[in-house]
DSSP file (Angstrom, degrees, kcal/mol; ACC not computed):
  #  RESIDUE AA STRUCTURE BP1 BP2  ACC     N-H-->O    O-->H-N    N-H-->O    O-->H-N    TCO  KAPPA ALPHA  PHI   PSI    X-CA   Y-CA   Z-CA
    1    1 A M              0   0    0      0, 0.0     5,-0.0     0, 0.0     2,-0.0   0.000 360.0 360.0 360.0 130.8   61.4  102.5   98.7
    2    2 A S     >  -     0   0    0      1,-0.1     4,-1.3     4,-0.0     3,-0.2  -0.291 360.0-112.1 -71.2 160.7   62.0  106.2   99.1
    3    3 A K  H  > S+     0   0    0      1,-0.2     4,-1.6     2,-0.2     3,-0.2   0.859 118.6  53.5 -63.1 -35.6   65.5  107.7   98.6
    4    4 A M  H  > S+     0   0    0      1,-0.2     4,-3.0     2,-0.2    -1,-0.2   0.842 101.9  59.9 -68.2 -31.6   65.7  108.6  102.3
    5    5 A K  H  > S+     0   0    0     -3,-0.2     4,-2.6     2,-0.2    -1,-0.2   0.866 102.1  53.4 -63.8 -34.8   64.9  104.9  103.2
    6    6 A Y  H  X S+     0   0    0     -4,-1.3     4,-2.9     2,-0.2    -1,-0.2   0.954 110.9  45.7 -61.5 -48.1   68.0  103.9  101.3
    7    7 A I  H  X S+     0   0    0     -4,-1.6     4,-2.9     1,-0.2     5,-0.3   0.924 112.0  51.7 -61.1 -44.9   70.1  106.3  103.3
    8    8 A D  H  X S+     0   0    0     -4,-3.0     4,-2.6     1,-0.2    -1,-0.2   0.931 112.8  45.6 -55.7 -47.2   68.4  105.1  106.5
    9    9 A S  H  X S+     0   0    0     -4,-2.6     4,-2.5     2,-0.2    -2,-0.2   0.916 113.5  48.4 -65.5 -44.1   69.2  101.5  105.6
   10   10 A W  H  X S+     0   0    0     -4,-2.9     4,-1.1     2,-0.2    -2,-0.2   0.946 114.8  44.6 -62.3 -47.8   72.8  102.2  104.6
   11   11 A L  H  <>S+     0   0    0     -4,-2.9     5,-3.5     1,-0.2     3,-0.5   0.914 113.9  49.5 -64.9 -41.8   73.5  104.2  107.8
   12   12 A S  H ><5S+     0   0    0     -4,-2.6     3,-1.5    -5,-0.3    -1,-0.2   0.897 106.7  56.6 -62.5 -39.3   71.8  101.6  110.0
   13   13 A G  H 3<5S+     0   0    0     -4,-2.5    -1,-0.2     1,-0.3    -2,-0.2   0.776 110.1  45.2 -62.1 -26.5   73.8   98.8  108.3
   14   14 A L  T 3<5S-     0   0    0     -4,-1.1    -1,-0.3    -3,-0.5    -2,-0.2   0.384 120.0-109.0 -96.3   2.3   77.0  100.7  109.3
   15   15 A G  T < 5S+     0   0    0     -3,-1.5    -3,-0.2    -4,-0.3     3,-0.2   0.757  89.4 115.9  76.4  24.0   75.8  101.3  112.8
   16   16 A L    > < +     0   0    0     -5,-3.5     3,-2.4    -6,-0.2     4,-0.3   0.012  21.7 125.9-113.6  26.2   75.4  105.0  112.1
   17   17 A Q  G >   +     0   0    0     -6,-0.4     3,-1.4     1,-0.3    -1,-0.1   0.755  63.7  71.1 -60.1 -23.8   71.6  105.3  112.6
   18   18 A Y  G 3  S+     0   0    0      1,-0.3     4,-0.5    -3,-0.2    -1,-0.3   0.691  91.5  61.1 -65.9 -15.8   72.1  108.2  115.1
   19   19 A L  G <> S+     0   0    0     -3,-2.4     4,-2.7     1,-0.2     5,-0.3   0.652  80.1  86.3 -83.0 -15.7   73.2  110.4  112.1
   20   20 A I  H <> S+     0   0    0     -3,-1.4     4,-2.5    -4,-0.3     5,-0.2   0.918  90.9  43.8 -55.9 -51.3   69.9  110.1  110.3
   21   21 A P  H  > S+     0   0    0      0, 0.0     4,-2.3     0, 0.0    -1,-0.2   0.880 113.8  52.4 -63.1 -34.9   68.2  113.0  112.1
   22   22 A K  H  > S+     0   0    0     -4,-0.5     4,-1.1     2,-0.2    -2,-0.2   0.910 111.6  45.6 -65.6 -41.6   71.3  115.1  111.7
   23   23 A L  H  <>S+     0   0    0     -4,-2.7     5,-3.1     2,-0.2     3,-0.3   0.904 111.8  51.3 -68.7 -40.8   71.4  114.5  108.0
   24   24 A Q  H ><5S+     0   0    0     -4,-2.5     3,-1.7    -5,-0.3    -2,-0.2   0.907 107.9  52.8 -61.3 -41.0   67.7  115.2  107.6
   25   25 A A  H 3<5S+     0   0    0     -4,-2.3    -1,-0.2     1,-0.3    -2,-0.2   0.787 108.7  50.7 -64.6 -27.0   68.1  118.5  109.5
   26   26 A S  T 3<5S-     0   0    0     -4,-1.1    -1,-0.3    -3,-0.3    -2,-0.2   0.261 121.0-111.3 -92.3  10.4   70.9  119.3  107.0
   27   27 A N  T < 5 +     0   0    0     -3,-1.7     2,-1.1     1,-0.2    -3,-0.2   0.787  69.8 145.1  63.5  31.3   68.6  118.5  104.1
   28   28 A V      < +     0   0    0     -5,-3.1    -1,-0.2     1,-0.2    -2,-0.1  -0.805  14.0 135.5 -97.2  92.3   70.6  115.4  103.1
   29   29 A T        +     0   0    0     -2,-1.1    -1,-0.2    -3,-0.1   -22,-0.2   0.329  52.2  58.4-124.6   3.6   67.7  113.2  102.0
   30   30 A T  S  > S-     0   0    0     -3,-0.2     4,-2.4     1,-0.1     5,-0.2  -0.955  80.5-119.5-132.5 153.9   68.9  111.7   98.8
   31   31 A P  H  > S+     0   0    0      0, 0.0     4,-2.4     0, 0.0     5,-0.1   0.883 115.6  55.9 -56.7 -37.6   71.9  109.5   97.9
   32   32 A K  H  > S+     0   0    0      1,-0.2     4,-0.7     2,-0.2    -4,-0.0   0.921 108.9  45.5 -61.7 -44.4   73.0  112.2   95.5
   33   33 A R  H >4 S+     0   0    0      1,-0.2     3,-0.7     2,-0.2     4,-0.3   0.888 111.7  52.4 -67.3 -38.3   73.0  114.8   98.2
   34   34 A L  H >< S+     0   0    0     -4,-2.4     3,-1.6     1,-0.2    -2,-0.2   0.908 105.9  54.9 -61.4 -41.6   74.8  112.4  100.6
   35   35 A A  H 3< S+     0   0    0     -4,-2.4    -1,-0.2     1,-0.3    -2,-0.2   0.690 101.1  60.9 -66.0 -18.4   77.5  111.8   98.0
   36   36 A Q  T << S+     0   0    0     -4,-0.7    -1,-0.3    -3,-0.7    -2,-0.2   0.480  75.3 119.9 -88.7  -2.9   78.1  115.6   97.8
   37   37 A L    <   -     0   0    0     -3,-1.6     2,-0.1    -4,-0.3    -3,-0.0  -0.398  54.5-143.8 -66.2 136.9   79.2  115.9  101.4
   38   38 A S     >  -     0   0    0     -2,-0.1     4,-2.5     1,-0.1     5,-0.2  -0.398  29.5 -99.5 -90.5 172.9   82.7  117.3  101.9
   39   39 A A  H  > S+     0   0    0      1,-0.2     4,-2.2     2,-0.2     5,-0.1   0.879 127.1  52.2 -59.4 -37.8   85.2  116.3  104.6
   40   40 A K  H  > S+     0   0    0      2,-0.2     4,-2.3     1,-0.2    -1,-0.2   0.920 108.6  49.8 -64.4 -44.1   84.2  119.4  106.5
   41   41 A D  H  > S+     0   0    0      1,-0.2     4,-2.1     2,-0.2    -2,-0.2   0.921 109.8  51.4 -59.7 -44.5   80.5  118.4  106.3
   42   42 A I  H  X S+     0   0    0     -4,-2.5     4,-3.2     1,-0.2     5,-0.5   0.917 109.6  49.4 -60.2 -44.3   81.2  115.0  107.5
   43   43 A Y  H  X S+     0   0    0     -4,-2.2     4,-2.1     1,-0.2    -1,-0.2   0.895 110.0  51.4 -62.9 -39.7   83.1  116.3  110.5
   44   44 A E  H  < S+     0   0    0     -4,-2.3    -1,-0.2     1,-0.2    -2,-0.2   0.859 117.3  39.1 -65.6 -34.9   80.2  118.7  111.3
   45   45 A V  H  < S+     0   0    0     -4,-2.1    -2,-0.2    -5,-0.2    -1,-0.2   0.910 128.9  28.5 -80.5 -44.6   77.7  115.8  111.2
   46   46 A V  H >< S-     0   0    0     -4,-3.2     3,-0.5     1,-0.2     2,-0.3   0.841  88.7-163.7 -89.9 -36.8   79.8  113.1  112.9
   47   47 A G  T 3<  -     0   0    0     -4,-2.1    -1,-0.2    -5,-0.5    -2,-0.1  -0.632  58.0 -18.2  86.1-145.9   82.1  115.1  115.2
   48   48 A D  T 3  S+     0   0    0     -2,-0.3     2,-1.2    -4,-0.1    -1,-0.2   0.497  95.1 115.3 -80.9  -5.1   85.3  113.6  116.7
   49   49 A N    <>  -     0   0    0     -3,-0.5     4,-2.2     1,-0.2     5,-0.2  -0.523  43.6-173.3 -73.9  99.8   84.4  109.9  116.2
   50   50 A E  H  > S+     0   0    0     -2,-1.2     4,-2.3     1,-0.2    -1,-0.2   0.875  80.5  54.4 -62.6 -40.5   87.1  108.8  113.8
   51   51 A E  H  > S+     0   0    0      1,-0.2     4,-2.1     2,-0.2    -1,-0.2   0.921 111.2  45.0 -60.9 -45.1   85.7  105.4  113.3
   52   52 A D  H  > S+     0   0    0      2,-0.2     4,-2.5     1,-0.2     5,-0.2   0.860 111.2  53.0 -70.3 -34.8   82.2  106.8  112.3
   53   53 A R  H  X S+     0   0    0     -4,-2.2     4,-2.1     2,-0.2    -1,-0.2   0.898 109.4  50.2 -64.2 -38.5   83.8  109.4  110.0
   54   54 A R  H  X S+     0   0    0     -4,-2.3     4,-2.2     2,-0.2    -2,-0.2   0.918 110.9  49.4 -63.7 -43.6   85.7  106.6  108.3
   55   55 A K  H  X S+     0   0    0     -4,-2.1     4,-2.2     1,-0.2    -2,-0.2   0.935 114.0  43.0 -62.5 -47.6   82.5  104.6  107.8
   56   56 A I  H  X S+     0   0    0     -4,-2.5     4,-2.6     1,-0.2    -1,-0.2   0.850 111.8  55.1 -71.6 -30.8   80.5  107.4  106.4
   57   57 A S  H  X S+     0   0    0     -4,-2.1     4,-2.7    -5,-0.2    -1,-0.2   0.912 107.6  50.2 -64.2 -41.3   83.4  108.5  104.2
   58   58 A F  H  X S+     0   0    0     -4,-2.2     4,-2.3     2,-0.2    -2,-0.2   0.933 111.4  48.5 -59.4 -47.2   83.5  104.9  102.8
   59   59 A L  H  X S+     0   0    0     -4,-2.2     4,-2.6     1,-0.2    -2,-0.2   0.924 112.4  48.4 -59.3 -45.7   79.8  105.1  102.1
   60   60 A I  H  X S+     0   0    0     -4,-2.6     4,-2.7     2,-0.2    -2,-0.2   0.913 110.6  50.3 -64.0 -43.6   80.1  108.5  100.4
   61   61 A Q  H  X S+     0   0    0     -4,-2.7     4,-2.0     2,-0.2    -1,-0.2   0.908 112.1  48.2 -60.6 -41.5   83.0  107.3   98.2
   62   62 A R  H  X S+     0   0    0     -4,-2.3     4,-2.4     2,-0.2    -2,-0.2   0.914 111.7  49.2 -65.9 -42.9   81.0  104.3   97.2
   63   63 A L  H  X S+     0   0    0     -4,-2.6     4,-3.2     1,-0.2     5,-0.3   0.905 108.4  53.9 -63.2 -40.8   78.0  106.4   96.4
   64   64 A Q  H  X S+     0   0    0     -4,-2.7     4,-2.3     1,-0.2    -1,-0.2   0.910 109.6  48.3 -59.5 -41.5   80.1  108.8   94.3
   65   65 A K  H  X S+     0   0    0     -4,-2.0     4,-1.4     2,-0.2    -1,-0.2   0.926 113.3  46.7 -64.5 -44.4   81.4  105.8   92.3
   66   66 A I  H  < S+     0   0    0     -4,-2.4     4,-0.4     1,-0.2     3,-0.2   0.932 115.2  46.0 -62.8 -46.3   77.9  104.5   91.7
   67   67 A L  H >< S+     0   0    0     -4,-3.2     3,-0.8     1,-0.2     4,-0.4   0.849 109.5  54.2 -68.9 -33.6   76.5  107.9   90.8
   68   68 A S  H 3< S+     0   0    0     -4,-2.3     3,-0.4    -5,-0.3    -1,-0.2   0.800 109.3  48.5 -70.9 -26.7   79.4  108.7   88.5
   69   69 A S  T >< S+     0   0    0     -4,-1.4     3,-1.4    -3,-0.2    -1,-0.2   0.489  85.9  94.4 -87.7  -3.1   78.8  105.5   86.6
   70   70 A K  T <  S+     0   0    0     -3,-0.8     3,-0.3    -4,-0.4    -1,-0.2   0.863  86.0  45.7 -58.8 -38.5   75.1  106.2   86.3
   71   71 A G  T 3  S+     0   0    0     -3,-0.4     2,-0.6    -4,-0.4    -1,-0.3   0.532  95.3  82.5 -82.3  -4.8   75.5  107.8   82.9
   72   72 A E  S <  S-     0   0    0     -3,-1.4     2,-0.4     2,-0.1    -1,-0.2  -0.273 107.1 -37.5 -96.7  48.1   77.7  105.0   81.6
   73   73 A G  S    S+     0   0    0     -2,-0.6     2,-0.2    -3,-0.3     5,-0.0  -0.963 105.9  10.1 139.8-155.8   75.1  102.5   80.6
   74   74 A D     >  -     0   0    0     -2,-0.4     4,-1.3     1,-0.1     3,-0.4  -0.383  51.4-144.3 -66.6 129.5   71.8  101.1   81.7
   75   75 A K  H  > S+     0   0    0      1,-0.2     4,-2.0     2,-0.2    -1,-0.1   0.850 101.9  58.3 -61.5 -35.3   70.1  103.0   84.5
   76   76 A N  H  > S+     0   0    0      1,-0.2     4,-2.9     2,-0.2    -1,-0.2   0.838  99.4  58.2 -65.6 -32.2   68.8   99.8   86.0
   77   77 A H  H  > S+     0   0    0     -3,-0.4     4,-2.7     2,-0.2    -1,-0.2   0.930 106.7  47.6 -61.7 -44.9   72.4   98.5   86.3
   78   78 A S  H  X S+     0   0    0     -4,-1.3     4,-2.1     2,-0.2    -2,-0.2   0.905 112.9  48.7 -63.2 -41.5   73.2  101.5   88.5
   79   79 A F  H  X S+     0   0    0     -4,-2.0     4,-2.2     2,-0.2    -2,-0.2   0.925 112.5  47.7 -64.0 -44.8   70.1  100.9   90.6
   80   80 A T  H  X S+     0   0    0     -4,-2.9     4,-2.5     1,-0.2    -2,-0.2   0.902 110.1  52.9 -62.6 -41.4   70.9   97.2   90.9
   81   81 A H  H  X S+     0   0    0     -4,-2.7     4,-2.2     1,-0.2    -1,-0.2   0.901 108.5  50.9 -59.6 -41.9   74.5   98.0   91.9
   82   82 A S  H  X S+     0   0    0     -4,-2.1     4,-2.3     2,-0.2    -2,-0.2   0.908 110.2  48.5 -63.7 -42.9   73.1  100.3   94.6
   83   83 A L  H  X S+     0   0    0     -4,-2.2     4,-2.4     2,-0.2    -2,-0.2   0.897 109.9  52.0 -65.2 -39.9   70.9   97.6   96.0
   84   84 A T  H  X S+     0   0    0     -4,-2.5     4,-2.5     1,-0.2    -1,-0.2   0.910 109.7  50.3 -60.9 -41.5   73.7   95.1   96.0
   85   85 A F  H  X S+     0   0    0     -4,-2.2     4,-2.7     2,-0.2    -2,-0.2   0.910 108.6  52.2 -62.0 -44.1   75.8   97.7   97.9
   86   86 A L  H  X S+     0   0    0     -4,-2.3     4,-2.4     1,-0.2    -2,-0.2   0.932 111.3  46.1 -58.6 -48.1   73.0   98.1  100.4
   87   87 A V  H  X S+     0   0    0     -4,-2.4     4,-2.8     1,-0.2     5,-0.3   0.905 111.4  53.1 -63.0 -41.8   72.7   94.4  101.0
   88   88 A Y  H  X S+     0   0    0     -4,-2.5     4,-2.7     2,-0.2     5,-0.2   0.933 110.7  45.9 -59.2 -48.0   76.5   94.2  101.3
   89   89 A I  H  X S+     0   0    0     -4,-2.7     4,-2.5     2,-0.2     5,-0.2   0.937 114.3  48.1 -62.1 -46.9   76.7   96.9  104.0
   90   90 A S  H  X S+     0   0    0     -4,-2.4     4,-2.2    -5,-0.2    -2,-0.2   0.923 115.3  44.0 -61.6 -45.3   73.8   95.5  106.0
   91   91 A L  H  X S+     0   0    0     -4,-2.8     4,-2.8     2,-0.2     5,-0.2   0.901 112.3  52.3 -67.7 -41.0   75.2   91.9  105.9
   92   92 A T  H  X S+     0   0    0     -4,-2.7     4,-2.2    -5,-0.3    -2,-0.2   0.926 112.1  45.9 -60.8 -44.7   78.7   93.1  106.7
   93   93 A H  H  X S+     0   0    0     -4,-2.5     4,-2.4    -5,-0.2    -1,-0.2   0.921 113.5  49.1 -65.0 -43.5   77.5   95.0  109.7
   94   94 A S  H  X S+     0   0    0     -4,-2.2     4,-2.5    -5,-0.2    -2,-0.2   0.915 112.2  47.7 -63.1 -43.1   75.3   92.1  110.9
   95   95 A L  H  X S+     0   0    0     -4,-2.8     4,-2.7     2,-0.2    -1,-0.2   0.873 110.6  52.2 -66.6 -36.9   78.2   89.6  110.6
   96   96 A T  H  X S+     0   0    0     -4,-2.2     4,-2.6    -5,-0.2    -2,-0.2   0.926 111.5  46.5 -63.9 -44.6   80.6   91.9  112.4
   97   97 A L  H  X S+     0   0    0     -4,-2.4     4,-2.4     2,-0.2     5,-0.2   0.923 113.2  49.3 -62.7 -44.0   78.1   92.3  115.3
   98   98 A F  H  X S+     0   0    0     -4,-2.5     4,-2.8     1,-0.2     5,-0.2   0.931 112.4  47.9 -60.8 -46.0   77.5   88.5  115.4
   99   99 A H  H  X S+     0   0    0     -4,-2.7     4,-2.7     1,-0.2     5,-0.2   0.918 112.4  48.0 -62.5 -44.6   81.2   87.8  115.4
  100  100 A S  H  X S+     0   0    0     -4,-2.6     4,-2.0     1,-0.2    -1,-0.2   0.891 114.6  46.1 -66.8 -37.8   82.0   90.3  118.1
  101  101 A R  H  X S+     0   0    0     -4,-2.4     4,-2.6    -5,-0.2    -2,-0.2   0.912 113.8  48.3 -69.0 -41.9   79.2   89.0  120.3
  102  102 A T  H  X S+     0   0    0     -4,-2.8     4,-2.5    -5,-0.2    -2,-0.2   0.918 112.5  48.8 -63.9 -43.6   80.1   85.4  119.7
  103  103 A H  H  X S+     0   0    0     -4,-2.7     4,-1.8    -5,-0.2    -1,-0.2   0.904 112.0  48.9 -62.3 -41.8   83.8   86.2  120.5
  104  104 A R  H  X S+     0   0    0     -4,-2.0     4,-1.2    -5,-0.2    -2,-0.2   0.909 111.8  48.9 -65.9 -42.1   82.8   88.0  123.7
  105  105 A W  H  X S+     0   0    0     -4,-2.6     4,-0.6     1,-0.2     3,-0.4   0.917 111.7  48.8 -65.1 -41.5   80.5   85.1  124.8
  106  106 A N  H >< S+     0   0    0     -4,-2.5     3,-0.6     1,-0.2    -1,-0.2   0.827 108.5  54.5 -66.9 -30.6   83.2   82.6  124.2
  107  107 A S  H 3< S+     0   0    0     -4,-1.8    -1,-0.2     1,-0.2    -2,-0.2   0.768 100.1  61.3 -72.6 -25.9   85.7   84.7  126.1
  108  108 A D  H 3<        0   0    0     -4,-1.2    -1,-0.2    -3,-0.4    -2,-0.2   0.683 360.0 360.0 -74.4 -18.7   83.4   84.8  129.1
  109  109 A D    <<        0   0    0     -3,-0.6    -1,-0.2    -4,-0.6    -2,-0.1   0.492 360.0 360.0 -68.7 360.0   83.6   81.0  129.5
């Protein structure tokens, strides 16, 4: 899987897939580059949507933690940790969507 595919998957898992072209245009194509975004950069990419800024900030903080621990042990551990994180984000987003749809359907009855 290419490094941009990781970013695509993470952002899609958070419901932020609309940011993918904006990040690519800003040459943010690797997890390392994504982790280097500042609060100002995030605002420029996301705009006024506070919820989406919070989501991408969470992702960036998590990536910073993963990347900072990269030199502290086995490289494969860091990679495995990243994949676990990817699965966690994707599942969390999917479960949130399922729950909100189920709740809405039950409310319509």
